[in-house]
VOZA-811316 format. One line per field, with one value per residue (C-alpha): residue number from 1; residue in one letter; x, z, y. Coordinates in steps of 0.001 Angstrom, whole numbers, m for minus. Each point is the difference from the previous one (the first is absolute). Example, Ala and Ser with C-alpha at 12.3 -4.5 7.8 and 13.67 -1.06 7.14 Angstrom:
2
resi: c(1:2)
resn: c(A:S)
px: c(12300:1370)
pz: c(7800:m660)
py: c(m4500:3440)
***
This chain:
122
resi: c(1:2:3:4:5:6:7:8:9:10:11:12:13:14:15:16:17:18:19:20:21:22:23:24:25:26:27:28:29:30:31:32:33:34:35:36:37:38:39:40:41:42:43:44:45:46:47:48:49:50:51:52:53:54:55:56:57:58:59:60:61:62:63:64:65:66:67:68:69:70:71:72:73:74:75:76:77:78:79:80:81:82:83:84:85:86:87:88:89:90:91:92:93:94:95:96:97:98:99:100:101:102:103:104:105:106:107:108:109:110:111:112:113:114:115:116:117:118:119:120:121:122)
resn: c(M:R:K:I:V:I:A:L:L:A:T:T:L:I:G:S:P:V:F:A:A:S:N:N:Q:K:Q:P:Q:T:K:Q:Q:Q:T:S:Q:T:Q:P:P:K:Q:Q:Q:T:A:Q:D:D:Q:T:Q:Q:N:L:P:R:R:E:I:R:Q:A:Q:Q:A:L:N:K:D:G:F:K:V:G:R:A:D:G:R:L:G:P:E:T:E:A:A:I:K:Q:F:Q:Q:S:K:Q:I:Q:P:S:G:Q:L:D:Q:Q:T:M:A:D:L:G:L:D:T:S:R:Q:Q:K)
px: c(12544:m3695:201:2926:m1921:m3071:2117:1796:m3301:m1536:3055:m143:m3697:339:2886:m1708:m1042:m3659:m361:2016:m2047:m3291:1144:1484:m1842:m437:2520:m1476:249:801:m2693:1975:98:m3727:m748:2107:m1668:m3579:m43:m72:2961:m1782:m877:3563:1282:m2465:1164:3599:m913:m1695:3107:2229:m2235:50:3797:272:1760:m2191:2306:m674:m3735:277:1899:m2704:m2698:1805:338:m3683:m1037:2252:m1591:m3502:m910:m909:1153:m476:2927:3223:544:1677:m2990:m2057:m3526:m3176:577:3476:m1202:m2814:2459:2364:m2860:m963:3618:364:m3157:1337:3176:m1896:1438:m2193:m1510:1033:540:3442:3308:1696:3174:m1887:m2076:3040:1878:m2936:m54:3647:1278:3075:m903:3525:m566:732:m3049:39)
pz: c(41388:m258:m3843:170:2329:m2255:m3109:1745:1171:m3481:m1579:2510:m636:m3797:168:2395:m1433:1028:m1829:m3018:m328:84:m2706:m2413:m3270:m1886:m2822:m3476:m1193:m3443:m1871:475:3796:91:m2112:2123:3194:m1220:m2045:1402:m985:m2956:m1516:612:m2017:m2769:m68:m201:m2841:m1825:413:m1202:m3019:m906:42:m2437:m3221:m3090:m1456:3015:m313:m3724:749:2460:m2576:m2632:2440:927:m3673:m689:2886:m1324:2345:m2494:882:m3447:m1466:2058:380:3410:1659:2814:m1270:982:m2469:1380:3600:m802:m1708:2973:2358:m2140:m112:3769:602:m2238:2140:3326:714:1685:m3071:456:m3621:1022:m1532:3237:273:335:m3112:m1999:1092:m941:m3407:m362:126:1832:3481:1055:m637:2925:2024:1553)
py: c(42765:m862:m112:m2437:m2340:91:m664:m2874:m1503:276:m1619:m2843:m603:18:m2472:m2395:m3397:428:3291:m1180:m3198:1867:2423:m2531:30:m3219:m257:m471:m3563:m1237:m1886:m3243:505:747:m3063:m2336:1222:m171:m3191:m3529:m2250:m1684:3373:1205:m2964:763:3608:m1196:m2372:2880:2111:m2854:m604:3674:m70:m2904:925:m256:m2677:m2253:556:m758:m3220:m1034:799:m2079:m2915:251:49:m2990:m1931:728:2869:2685:3495:1473:1860:m253:3742:170:1648:m1473:423:m1840:m2862:m614:105:m2452:m2347:228:m896:m2997:m1146:408:m2023:m2760:m117:161:3454:2607:1722:3623:965:1291:m1007:m988:m2090:m3300:665:1092:m3136:m2238:1681:m1029:3566:1267:1267:901:3709:2267:1028:3495)
***
C-alpha cells in the first residue's frame, strides 16, 4: 500500500504545472527565428532584402545589369551575378532616383529600371 501511495504522489508531482514548467527545456530555434528575435526591424528588412536578392534568377540579374549599362551605370559584363561592380552601379542608380542606396535589387529598383516586378515573392 505504501508503494502505491508513493508512486501516486510522484506521478502527481511530475504532472503538476509548477514542476513541468521548471523542467521544460528551451526548444532549439531555427536561424530565421533567432535572427527575427535579435535584430531590430530595419535590420530584419535588410536581411529579408538579402534573402530576396539571393533568390533572384540570374536572367533577372542580367536584365537589371543590361538596363543599368544602358542607362550609363556601368556594371561591366552582364553575367547575371551580383558582384561589387553591379552593387556599386545599383547604389549609384538608386541615388539618382532618390531611393535609399542599398545596392540591392528590390522591387522599387527593378521597377525604376523598367523591369517586370510581378514575379512571385516567397
